[in-house]
N, CA and C of each residue as an Amber inpcrd file, in Angstrom:
protein
   663
  72.4430000  39.4110000  25.5210000  73.6480000  39.2010000  26.1690000
  74.6250000  38.3520000  25.5560000  75.8530000  38.5890000  25.3870000
  76.8240000  38.1370000  24.6660000  77.1490000  36.5400000  25.1390000
  77.2530000  36.5390000  26.3560000  77.6400000  35.1450000  26.8420000
  76.3320000  34.1030000  26.9550000  75.3990000  34.6150000  26.8010000
  74.0660000  33.7250000  26.6820000  73.8190000  33.1550000  28.0530000
  74.1240000  33.7210000  29.1600000  73.6620000  33.2950000  30.4290000
  74.8740000  32.3890000  31.1120000  76.0880000  32.1390000  30.3350000
  77.0700000  31.2710000  30.9540000  78.3000000  32.1710000  31.5590000
  78.8000000  31.5460000  32.8360000  79.8570000  32.2850000  33.2980000
  81.2910000  31.9060000  32.5310000  81.9550000  32.9970000  31.8860000
  83.2280000  33.1300000  31.2230000  84.2940000  33.0770000  32.1070000
  85.4740000  32.3450000  31.7850000  86.6660000  32.5440000  32.5370000
  87.2780000  34.0440000  32.5270000  87.6210000  34.6010000  33.7640000
  87.9360000  36.1310000  33.6740000  86.9170000  37.0340000  33.7920000
  85.6620000  36.6420000  34.0770000  84.4150000  37.4230000  34.1730000
  84.7180000  38.4930000  35.3470000  84.4190000  39.6710000  35.2770000
  84.5620000  40.6050000  36.4800000  83.3990000  40.3080000  37.5290000
  83.7140000  40.6360000  38.8490000  82.8680000  40.4860000  39.8490000
  81.4580000  41.1760000  39.4450000  81.4650000  42.4790000  38.7510000
  80.4250000  43.2690000  38.5220000  79.5670000  42.3610000  37.6640000
  80.2660000  41.9130000  36.5100000  79.4740000  41.1170000  35.4440000
  78.9460000  39.6350000  35.9700000  79.7160000  39.2250000  36.9290000
  79.0370000  37.8050000  37.6960000  77.6750000  38.1380000  38.4850000
  77.7020000  39.2960000  39.0200000  76.6530000  39.7000000  39.7390000
  75.4170000  39.8730000  38.8000000  75.8650000  40.7300000  37.6650000
  74.7140000  41.0250000  36.7020000  74.0760000  39.6260000  36.0420000
  75.0870000  38.8420000  35.8890000  74.6840000  37.5010000  35.1560000
  73.7520000  36.8370000  36.1630000  74.1190000  36.9370000  37.5390000
  73.2420000  36.0160000  38.4890000  71.7810000  36.6410000  38.3890000
  71.7140000  38.0670000  38.4740000  70.4770000  38.6070000  38.5560000
  69.6910000  38.5320000  37.3290000  70.3810000  38.3450000  36.2090000
  69.6520000  38.0100000  35.0100000  69.0630000  36.6280000  34.8930000
  69.8240000  35.7430000  35.2520000  69.2980000  34.3450000  35.2090000
  68.1950000  34.1800000  36.4460000  68.2340000  34.8430000  37.6280000
  67.2450000  34.7170000  38.4640000  65.9490000  35.4570000  38.1120000
  66.1780000  36.6220000  37.3270000  64.8260000  37.2990000  36.8650000
  64.3010000  36.3350000  35.7670000  65.1420000  35.7780000  35.0320000
  64.6210000  34.8710000  33.8390000  63.7070000  33.8360000  34.5220000
  64.1740000  33.1130000  35.7770000  63.4970000  32.0820000  36.4070000
  62.1450000  32.6490000  37.0580000  62.0820000  33.8760000  37.5410000
  60.8840000  34.4710000  38.2030000  60.0510000  34.5620000  36.9880000
  60.5080000  35.1870000  36.0300000  59.5210000  35.5180000  34.8180000
  58.9700000  34.3270000  34.3130000  59.5620000  33.2350000  34.2430000
  59.0400000  31.8480000  33.8790000  57.8730000  31.2130000  34.8840000
  58.0980000  31.5310000  36.2780000  57.1200000  31.2710000  37.2190000
  55.8050000  31.9750000  37.0490000  56.1010000  33.6280000  36.8820000
  55.0490000  34.2730000  36.7540000  54.1610000  33.9960000  35.4600000
  54.7670000  33.6560000  34.6360000  53.9620000  33.2040000  33.0830000
  53.1850000  31.9450000  33.5580000  53.4840000  30.9370000  34.2940000
  53.1250000  29.7770000  34.5530000  51.7380000  30.0070000  35.5710000
  52.1050000  31.0670000  36.2980000  50.8650000  31.5210000  37.2520000
  49.7860000  32.3130000  36.2990000  50.2550000  32.9190000  35.4330000
  49.2790000  33.7720000  34.6830000  48.5340000  32.6820000  33.8940000
  49.0180000  31.7050000  33.4080000  48.2770000  30.5720000  32.6910000
  47.2930000  30.0320000  33.3340000  47.6460000  29.7680000  34.6590000
  46.7680000  29.0650000  35.6820000  45.5770000  29.9010000  36.1270000
  45.8660000  31.5250000  36.0830000  44.7880000  32.2270000  36.2940000
  43.7890000  32.3900000  35.2410000  44.2900000  32.2790000  34.0680000
  43.3490000  32.2330000  32.7890000  42.4110000  31.1060000  32.8850000
  43.2050000  29.8200000  33.1580000  42.5350000  28.6360000  33.1690000
  41.3210000  28.8650000  34.2510000  41.6160000  29.3470000  35.3490000
  40.6170000  29.4410000  36.4500000  39.5890000  30.3650000  35.8420000
  39.9180000  31.3950000  35.3420000  38.7210000  32.2750000  34.7980000
  37.8830000  31.5340000  33.8530000  38.4460000  30.6510000  32.9340000
  37.4410000  30.0830000  32.0190000  36.8070000  29.0720000  32.7730000
  37.2320000  28.2890000  33.6820000  36.4110000  27.3890000  34.4490000
  35.1240000  28.1210000  35.1950000  35.6100000  29.1810000  35.8060000
  34.5840000  30.1060000  36.5410000  33.6020000  30.5880000  35.6500000
  34.0000000  31.1530000  34.4740000  32.9130000  31.3320000  33.1990000
  31.9730000  30.3220000  32.8430000  32.6310000  29.3080000  32.9070000
  31.7520000  28.0120000  32.2590000  30.6990000  27.4800000  33.1570000
  31.2150000  27.5760000  34.5380000  30.4810000  27.1910000  35.7050000
  28.8130000  27.1810000  35.5820000  28.4450000  28.5070000  35.5830000
  26.6790000  28.7170000  35.3960000  26.2130000  27.9330000  34.1950000
  26.9190000  27.8580000  33.0150000  26.2350000  27.4390000  31.9880000
  26.1520000  25.6510000  32.1620000  27.2390000  25.1560000  32.8650000
  27.1070000  23.7280000  33.0810000  25.9580000  23.7080000  34.0520000
  25.6180000  24.4550000  34.9090000  24.6170000  24.1970000  36.0330000
  23.1400000  24.4310000  35.4010000  23.1020000  25.4020000  34.4080000
  22.1260000  25.6420000  33.5680000  21.7650000  24.4980000  32.6400000
  22.8450000  24.0010000  32.0200000  22.5180000  22.7980000  31.4260000
  21.8170000  21.5260000  32.0910000  22.3050000  21.2470000  33.2740000
  21.5890000  20.4160000  34.1460000  20.0660000  20.5540000  34.2930000
  19.9080000  21.8080000  34.4270000  18.4810000  22.4500000  34.7920000
  17.6340000  22.2740000  33.5020000  18.2900000  22.5790000  32.1050000
  17.5490000  22.2980000  30.9820000  17.3580000  20.8090000  30.8910000
  18.3820000  19.9610000  31.1010000  18.1250000  18.4370000  31.0660000
  16.8200000  18.1080000  31.7700000  16.6790000  18.3580000  32.8290000
  15.4580000  18.1400000  33.6360000  14.1820000  18.6350000  33.0370000
  14.3070000  19.9280000  32.5000000  13.0450000  20.5450000  31.9970000
  12.6270000  20.3660000  30.5470000  13.6840000  20.3000000  29.8780000
  13.7130000  19.9560000  28.2520000  13.5910000  21.0320000  27.4180000
  13.7240000  22.4530000  27.9320000  13.6920000  23.7190000  27.1760000
  14.7760000  24.5780000  27.4530000  15.0840000  25.5310000  26.3530000
  16.2360000  26.3920000  26.8130000  15.7660000  27.6970000  26.1700000
  15.7040000  28.6490000  26.9260000  15.0950000  30.0080000  26.9550000
  15.7000000  30.8640000  28.0650000  16.3990000  31.9430000  27.6720000
  16.9490000  32.8310000  28.6400000  15.8640000  33.4920000  29.4980000
  14.9370000  33.7650000  28.7420000  13.6420000  34.5180000  29.7500000
  13.2540000  33.5100000  30.7150000  13.2100000  32.2740000  30.4850000
  12.7240000  31.3350000  31.5660000  13.9120000  30.7720000  32.4320000
  15.0040000  31.4720000  32.5730000  15.9700000  31.2290000  33.4110000
  15.6710000  31.3890000  34.8700000  15.7770000  29.9450000  35.4400000
  15.2730000  30.1860000  37.0850000  16.4380000  31.0470000  37.7710000
  15.6580000  31.7270000  38.8530000  16.3810000  32.7940000  39.4840000
  17.5720000  32.2310000  40.1780000  17.4040000  31.2140000  40.6050000
  18.7260000  30.6150000  41.3970000  20.1390000  30.6920000  40.4050000
  19.5140000  30.1400000  39.1860000  20.6860000  30.2600000  38.0970000
  21.1200000  31.5720000  37.7590000  20.1310000  32.5890000  37.7460000
  20.5060000  34.0200000  37.5710000  21.5190000  34.4700000  38.6140000
  21.3160000  34.1760000  39.6850000  21.9970000  34.4540000  41.1120000
  23.5190000  33.9660000  40.8620000  23.6770000  32.5920000  40.3600000
  25.0030000  32.1080000  40.0120000  25.4580000  32.9530000  39.0950000
  24.8980000  33.4140000  37.9170000  25.5080000  34.3280000  37.1140000
  26.1470000  35.7300000  37.6750000  25.2890000  36.0770000  38.4140000
  25.6650000  37.3850000  39.1210000  26.7300000  37.2640000  40.1500000
  27.0010000  36.1600000  40.6350000  27.9240000  35.8330000  41.5550000
  29.1870000  35.4920000  40.7690000  29.1250000  34.9000000  39.7090000
  30.2400000  34.7720000  38.8960000  30.7610000  35.8640000  38.2630000
  29.9580000  36.6690000  37.6590000  30.3140000  37.9940000  37.1450000
  30.9310000  38.8210000  38.1200000  30.6590000  39.0010000  39.3380000
  31.3500000  39.8520000  40.3740000  32.5120000  39.0110000  40.7740000
  32.9220000  37.7810000  40.9550000  33.7180000  37.0340000  41.4980000
  34.9760000  37.2190000  40.1680000  34.4990000  37.3290000  39.0460000
  35.3490000  37.1120000  37.9090000  36.2780000  38.3210000  37.8470000
  35.7400000  39.5230000  38.4580000  36.4740000  40.7320000  38.4210000
  37.7300000  40.4810000  39.4120000  37.6490000  39.7490000  40.4850000
  38.8890000  39.5900000  41.3540000  39.9350000  38.6350000  40.4960000
  39.4440000  37.7900000  39.7650000  40.3910000  36.8470000  38.7590000
  41.0770000  37.7730000  38.0060000  40.2520000  38.8200000  37.2460000
  40.7070000  39.6730000  36.2160000  41.8780000  40.3860000  37.0140000
  41.6220000  41.0580000  38.1890000  42.5270000  41.9140000  39.0040000
  43.7830000  41.0700000  39.1120000  43.6640000  39.7450000  39.3360000
  45.0470000  38.9370000  39.7180000  45.9160000  38.6600000  38.3400000
  44.8930000  38.4180000  37.1390000  45.5410000  38.3520000  35.8740000
  46.4260000  39.6870000  35.4750000  45.8240000  40.9070000  35.7920000
  46.3070000  41.9800000  35.4970000  47.6480000  42.2200000  36.1850000
  47.3750000  42.2150000  37.7680000  48.6760000  42.3120000  38.2950000
  49.6750000  41.2270000  38.0370000  49.5040000  40.0370000  37.6850000
  50.4530000  39.0300000  37.5100000  51.2440000  39.5620000  36.1310000
  50.3130000  39.9730000  35.3050000  51.0730000  40.5990000  34.1030000
  51.8460000  41.7130000  34.2290000  51.5210000  42.5720000  35.1540000
  52.3730000  43.8680000  35.2810000  53.6600000  43.3140000  35.9540000
  53.6980000  42.3000000  36.8200000  54.9530000  41.7070000  37.5820000
  55.7890000  41.0690000  36.1650000  55.0970000  40.4780000  35.4730000
  55.9560000  39.8440000  34.3300000  56.6520000  41.0750000  33.3460000
  55.7510000  42.2430000  33.2530000  56.3690000  43.3400000  32.5970000
  57.5480000  43.7990000  33.3470000  57.3850000  43.9060000  34.8760000
  58.5200000  44.5580000  35.4680000  59.7140000  43.7730000  35.4640000
  59.6620000  42.1660000  35.3490000  60.8650000  41.5560000  35.3960000
  61.6340000  41.6260000  34.0110000  60.6390000  41.6630000  32.7550000
  61.1790000  41.7310000  31.4960000  61.8860000  43.2280000  31.4730000
  61.2590000  44.2460000  32.1040000  62.1130000  45.6320000  32.1300000
  63.3090000  45.4340000  32.8030000  63.3510000  44.7370000  34.0910000
  64.6650000  44.5170000  34.7160000  65.5960000  43.7550000  33.8860000
  64.9970000  42.6370000  33.1950000  66.1050000  41.8920000  32.2500000
  66.5550000  42.7580000  31.3280000  65.9780000  43.6290000  30.7230000
  66.2980000  44.6810000  29.7060000  67.4630000  45.6990000  30.1470000
  67.0840000  46.1040000  31.4860000  68.0450000  46.9350000  32.1230000
  69.4110000  46.3950000  31.9560000  69.5670000  45.0860000  32.7110000
  70.7220000  44.3850000  32.7790000  71.4200000  44.1410000  31.5760000
  70.7330000  43.8600000  30.4660000  71.2920000  43.9040000  29.1850000
  72.1190000  45.1700000  28.8120000  71.2690000  46.2750000  29.1940000
  71.8830000  47.6720000  28.9800000  73.0930000  47.8500000  29.7880000
  73.2730000  47.2400000  31.0610000  74.1600000  47.5410000  31.8560000
  75.4260000  46.7030000  31.3190000  75.2960000  45.4600000  30.7160000
  76.2980000  44.8170000  30.1040000  76.9950000  45.5190000  29.0040000
  76.1430000  46.2260000  28.2410000  76.7440000  47.1090000  26.9770000
  77.3750000  48.2020000  27.5480000  77.0890000  48.8090000  28.7510000
  77.8320000  49.8070000  29.2140000  79.0260000  49.4760000  30.0400000
  78.9920000  48.1900000  30.1880000  80.5140000  47.7060000  30.7650000
  81.3270000  47.0600000  29.7230000  80.8200000  47.3220000  28.3240000
  81.7710000  46.9840000  27.3910000  81.5000000  45.6780000  26.6480000
  80.6750000  44.7330000  27.0270000  80.3080000  43.6020000  26.5510000
  79.4750000  43.9530000  25.1850000  79.7770000  42.8750000  24.0620000
  79.2380000  43.2330000  22.6290000  78.1960000  42.1820000  22.3640000
  77.1180000  42.8150000  21.8990000  76.0010000  41.9660000  21.5040000
  76.0610000  41.7610000  20.0190000  75.8920000  40.2280000  19.6060000
  76.0450000  40.1170000  18.2300000  74.8190000  40.6480000  17.3060000
  75.1710000  41.3670000  16.1630000  74.2570000  42.2030000  15.2860000
  72.9710000  41.5770000  15.0260000  73.1050000  40.1320000  14.9040000
  71.9200000  39.3970000  14.5470000  71.0110000  39.0190000  15.8330000
  71.4760000  39.5800000  16.9380000  70.5550000  38.9270000  18.1080000
  70.4130000  40.2180000  18.9600000  69.6030000  41.1620000  18.5470000
  69.4340000  42.3190000  19.4410000  68.0060000  42.2120000  20.2930000
  67.9600000  42.5150000  21.3880000  66.7540000  42.5380000  22.3740000
  66.7490000  43.8340000  22.8870000  65.6440000  44.0890000  23.5320000
  65.7880000  45.6290000  24.1420000  66.5590000  45.6510000  25.3910000
  67.2890000  46.8350000  25.4560000  68.3020000  47.0220000  26.4640000
  67.7820000  48.2760000  27.4070000  66.5800000  48.5940000  27.5590000
  66.0980000  49.8450000  28.1460000  65.1920000  49.3540000  29.2530000
  65.1060000  49.9400000  30.4900000  64.2000000  49.6010000  31.4460000
  62.8900000  50.1870000  31.1450000  62.5370000  50.8910000  30.0140000
  61.2050000  51.3660000  30.0440000  60.4190000  50.6000000  28.8620000
  60.9260000  49.3160000  28.5940000  60.3790000  48.4390000  27.6070000
  60.1370000  47.1180000  28.2070000  59.0660000  46.4060000  27.9340000
  57.8240000  46.8120000  27.3410000  56.9630000  47.7380000  28.2880000
  55.9240000  48.6020000  27.6160000  54.9760000  49.0640000  28.3300000
  53.9820000  48.4870000  29.1400000  53.6280000  49.0320000  30.3640000
  52.5940000  48.5690000  30.9090000  51.2420000  48.4930000  30.2820000
  50.9630000  49.6130000  29.5770000  49.5420000  49.7820000  28.8410000
  50.0150000  49.5060000  27.4060000  49.3780000  48.5010000  26.8030000
  49.6480000  48.1570000  25.3860000  48.3660000  48.1720000  24.8050000
  47.8300000  49.2800000  24.2230000  46.5500000  49.6590000  23.7300000
  46.5640000  48.7190000  22.2430000  45.4440000  47.7680000  22.0690000
  45.4730000  46.9780000  20.7990000  46.3540000  45.8650000  20.8370000
  47.0240000  45.6210000  22.0790000  47.8760000  44.2620000  21.9580000
  47.1670000  43.1600000  22.6570000  47.7240000  41.9070000  22.6290000
  47.0730000  40.7510000  23.2360000  46.5590000  40.7070000  24.5870000
  47.5650000  41.3980000  25.1490000  46.9380000  41.4590000  26.7280000
  45.9110000  42.4760000  26.9710000  45.7510000  43.6030000  26.0170000
  44.5510000  44.6120000  26.1110000  43.1930000  43.8950000  25.8360000
  43.4090000  43.0600000  24.6020000  42.0990000  42.3640000  24.1930000
  41.7320000  41.2290000  25.1310000  42.6910000  40.6710000  25.7550000
  42.4060000  39.4380000  26.7430000  41.6830000  40.3370000  27.8940000
  42.1390000  41.3680000  28.4090000  41.5900000  41.9100000  29.6050000
  40.1420000  42.3650000  29.1800000  40.0040000  43.0350000  27.9970000
  38.7620000  43.4940000  27.6940000  37.7910000  42.3520000  27.2470000
  38.3430000  41.1930000  26.7920000  37.2930000  40.2040000  26.6450000
  36.8540000  39.5180000  27.9960000  37.8100000  39.2400000  28.9930000
  37.4350000  38.9110000  30.3140000  36.3620000  39.7930000  31.0150000
  36.4420000  41.1710000  30.6650000  35.5660000  42.4150000  31.3020000
  34.2090000  42.0830000  30.5220000  34.3290000  41.8740000  29.3810000
  32.8500000  41.6800000  28.5420000  32.0630000  40.4510000  28.8750000
  32.9220000  39.3290000  29.3770000  32.3970000  38.2220000  29.8850000
  31.5420000  38.5210000  31.3340000  32.4630000  39.0620000  32.1980000
  31.8960000  39.2880000  33.5460000  30.6210000  40.5380000  33.3390000
  30.7600000  41.5720000  32.5300000  29.6000000  42.5380000  32.3010000
  28.5550000  41.8430000  31.7000000  28.5580000  40.8920000  30.8170000
  27.5960000  40.2350000  30.3980000  26.9170000  39.3320000  31.2900000
  27.5510000  38.5950000  32.2860000  26.9470000  37.9410000  33.2530000
  26.1220000  38.8900000  34.2500000  26.5520000  39.6800000  34.4250000
  25.9920000  40.9410000  35.4610000  24.6490000  41.3610000  34.8190000
  24.8380000  41.6220000  33.5020000  23.7090000  42.2280000  32.8770000
  22.4660000  41.1890000  32.8760000  22.9500000  39.9880000  32.2630000
  21.8540000  38.6640000  32.1160000  21.3170000  38.5840000  33.4710000
  22.0390000  38.3080000  34.7550000  21.5560000  38.1650000  35.7410000
  20.4660000  39.3250000  36.3610000  21.0960000  40.7060000  36.3520000
  20.2400000  41.6560000  36.7310000  19.0610000  41.7820000  35.9080000
  19.0210000  41.4340000  34.6580000  17.7690000  41.6510000  33.8050000
  16.7400000  40.5600000  34.3460000  17.3000000  39.2260000  34.5710000
  16.4860000  38.1410000  35.1630000  15.7580000  38.3420000  36.5320000
  16.7990000  38.9580000  37.4620000  16.4480000  39.2300000  38.7230000
  15.3800000  40.4730000  38.8960000  15.3990000  41.3170000  37.9490000
  14.7180000  42.4770000  38.2700000  13.5130000  42.4840000  37.0520000
  13.3190000  41.3490000  36.5610000  12.1430000  41.4500000  35.5250000
  10.6760000  41.5500000  36.0980000  10.5570000  41.2160000  37.3800000
   9.2200000  41.2940000  37.9050000   9.1650000  42.9070000  38.1020000
   9.9360000  43.7380000  37.8470000   9.5760000  45.0500000  38.5070000
   9.6170000  45.8220000  37.2000000   9.2850000  45.2630000  35.8670000
   8.8460000  45.9800000  34.9340000  10.2250000  46.5990000  34.1720000
  10.1530000  47.9720000  34.0050000  11.3660000  48.6650000  33.4310000
  12.5810000  48.6510000  34.1370000  12.5620000  48.1640000  35.5760000
  13.7320000  48.0140000  36.0780000  14.7850000  47.0010000  35.5920000
  14.2010000  46.0230000  34.8300000  14.9480000  45.0260000  34.2290000
  16.1180000  45.8640000  33.3750000  15.7060000  46.7350000  32.7230000
  16.6720000  47.3140000  31.8140000  17.8120000  48.0620000  32.5230000
  17.7570000  48.2300000  33.7580000  18.7180000  48.9070000  34.5920000
  19.9250000  47.6710000  34.6390000  19.6000000  46.4350000  34.4210000
  20.7330000  45.3640000  34.5840000  21.4950000  45.6550000  33.4140000
  20.9770000  45.9590000  31.9870000  21.9960000  46.2690000  30.9960000
  22.9680000  47.2200000  31.3390000  22.3970000  48.2880000  31.8680000
  23.3490000  49.5510000  32.2460000  24.0620000  49.0990000  33.3160000
  23.8770000  48.2230000  34.1570000  24.7780000  47.7450000  35.1820000
  26.0100000  46.8180000  34.6090000  25.6240000  45.9410000  33.6530000
  26.6820000  45.4340000  33.1110000  27.6850000  46.2460000  32.3000000
  27.0800000  47.4520000  31.4760000  28.1860000  48.3010000  30.8810000
  28.9230000  48.8650000  32.0280000  28.2170000  49.3400000  32.9280000
  29.0530000  50.0290000  33.9940000  30.1240000  49.1070000  34.4430000
  29.9540000  47.8390000  34.5970000  30.7900000  46.7940000  35.1780000
  31.9400000  46.6020000  34.2200000  31.5490000  46.7120000  33.0850000
  32.7800000  46.4960000  32.0360000  33.6340000  47.7770000  31.8670000
  33.0970000  48.9650000  32.0240000  33.6540000  50.2550000  32.3620000
  34.7870000  50.1560000  33.4090000  34.3020000  49.6200000  34.5350000
  35.0990000  49.5200000  35.7960000  36.3680000  48.6240000  35.5370000
  36.1180000  47.5810000  34.9580000  37.1590000  46.5780000  34.4530000
  38.4410000  47.5390000  33.7100000  37.8280000  48.2410000  32.6620000
  38.7320000  48.9190000  31.6310000  39.3510000  50.1260000  32.4670000
  38.7610000  50.8680000  33.4050000  39.2070000  51.6460000  34.0860000
  40.2290000  51.1970000  35.1130000  40.1610000  50.2310000  35.7930000
  41.1120000  49.6950000  36.6670000  42.3410000  49.4130000  35.8270000
  42.3520000  48.6800000  34.6480000  43.4680000  48.2240000  33.9650000
  44.1010000  49.5080000  33.3950000  43.4110000  50.5260000  33.0800000
  44.3080000  51.7060000  32.4380000  44.8890000  52.5760000  33.5750000
  44.0930000  52.5340000  34.8060000  44.5810000  53.3760000  35.9170000
  45.6970000  52.6440000  36.4710000  45.7780000  51.4880000  36.7590000
  46.9210000  50.5370000  37.2570000  48.1620000  50.6790000  36.5440000
  48.0650000  50.4590000  34.9850000  48.9960000  50.4440000  34.0610000
  49.7940000  52.0400000  34.0380000  48.9630000  53.0690000  34.0110000
  49.6080000  54.2130000  33.9570000  50.2050000  54.8140000  35.2010000
  49.6920000  54.1480000  36.2390000  50.2770000  54.5320000  37.4540000
  51.5480000  53.8010000  37.6170000  51.8760000  52.5570000  37.1930000
  53.0450000  51.8400000  37.3910000  53.9940000  52.4520000  36.1870000
  53.5160000  53.0770000  35.0130000  54.4270000  53.7970000  34.2950000
  54.7270000  54.8800000  34.8180000  54.2870000  55.4780000  35.8070000
  54.6430000  56.8640000  36.1340000  55.8130000  56.5990000  37.3500000
  55.4010000  55.5350000  38.1700000  56.2320000  55.0880000  39.4150000
  57.4700000  54.4750000  38.8060000  57.3600000  53.7980000  37.5680000
  58.5690000  52.9870000  37.2080000  59.5230000  53.6390000  36.1610000
  59.3640000  55.1090000  36.1890000  60.2980000  55.7790000  35.1500000
  61.9040000  55.4070000  35.6730000  62.0750000  55.8470000  36.9660000
  63.3560000  55.6880000  37.5910000  63.9340000  54.5170000  38.4260000
  62.7840000  53.7860000  38.5390000  63.2120000  52.5570000  39.4250000
  64.1170000  51.6080000  38.9680000  64.1500000  51.2180000  37.7400000
  64.9230000  50.2350000  37.2000000  66.4630000  50.8250000  36.7890000
  67.1390000  51.1470000  37.7720000  68.5610000  51.4830000  37.3160000
  69.3970000  51.0270000  38.5580000  70.6950000  50.5250000  38.1290000
  71.8300000  50.1250000  38.9640000  72.6880000  51.4150000  39.7160000
  72.8930000  51.3090000  40.8690000  73.8790000  52.1810000  41.2840000
  75.3890000  51.6390000  41.1410000  76.1050000  52.3920000  41.0220000
  77.6420000  51.8650000  40.7170000  78.0420000  51.0920000  41.9270000
  77.5620000  51.2960000  43.2170000  78.1450000  50.5660000  44.3950000
  77.3850000  49.1010000  44.1280000  76.4610000  49.0160000  43.2340000
  75.4840000  47.4930000  43.2910000  76.2300000  46.7720000  42.1540000
  76.8050000  47.1720000  41.1520000  77.4830000  46.4700000  40.1130000
  78.8720000  46.4450000  40.2580000  79.5040000  47.2630000  41.1060000
  80.9730000  47.2970000  40.9600000  81.5480000  47.2950000  42.5090000
  82.3990000  46.3640000  42.6930000  82.8510000  46.1980000  44.1570000
  83.4680000  47.4290000  44.6880000  83.4060000  47.8430000  45.8340000
  84.1270000  48.9910000  46.3180000  85.6280000  48.5640000  46.5680000
  86.6040000  49.7700000  46.5150000  87.9350000  49.3910000  46.5180000
  88.4340000  48.7270000  48.0830000  89.0360000  47.5680000  47.8530000
  89.2980000  47.0120000  49.0700000  88.4200000  46.0820000  49.5190000
  87.3300000  45.7950000  48.7820000  86.1330000  44.9980000  49.3730000
  86.6250000  43.6820000  48.6390000  86.3090000  42.5400000  49.7610000
  86.5540000  41.2570000  49.1020000  85.6460000  40.5890000  47.8370000
  85.9630000  40.0000000  46.8810000  85.4950000  39.5450000  45.8650000
  84.1080000  39.0820000  46.0030000  82.8780000  39.1490000  45.2070000
  81.7620000  38.5340000  45.5070000  81.7980000  37.0570000  45.1890000
  81.1200000  36.1870000  45.9440000  81.1760000  34.7580000  45.8530000
  79.9560000  34.3010000  44.5490000
């Protein structure tokens, strides 16, 4: 945007409105990024809790074997693997909100261009409401979600393997359960991302009445 967020003398009421929306969205985007960072920290803390508890048990018994893991510790791994999915959901939805705000900011940039403002050639940013995409296969967000899914799935597998071990071959069902749990994470991310892409095609656009005062209407404050 040409004015870099500063109100210039003689700016039209419509541009003042757009500028206020632009600055407000930037603040919301910053707040959502901070929330996302807190959620990632929460997930890492939650994922580390079973190992801390197991370390205390090992300190008392003096040996480390996954096969000899106490059932109580296995239950803790199972609970963390299940609750971790809720944290992943919150991370994904927060990231989608960040994407929505970024799309709105890009739409406002495009509106400034349509209003005749000039963007310097050396500083070009997206000006379309369909960027960035919600589903970015191979991106940092994609691998971060996949990594959290793998952690949750491995915890479920480990716990089920230990808890079902007295029943012989049933313990191998725990491995399958973990893989299914990872698949559920992936399905949720893809399903939600594509759903938002479908709903968001026409939602980020400004009506003329929203960016330009009606004839005879008092100027916006």
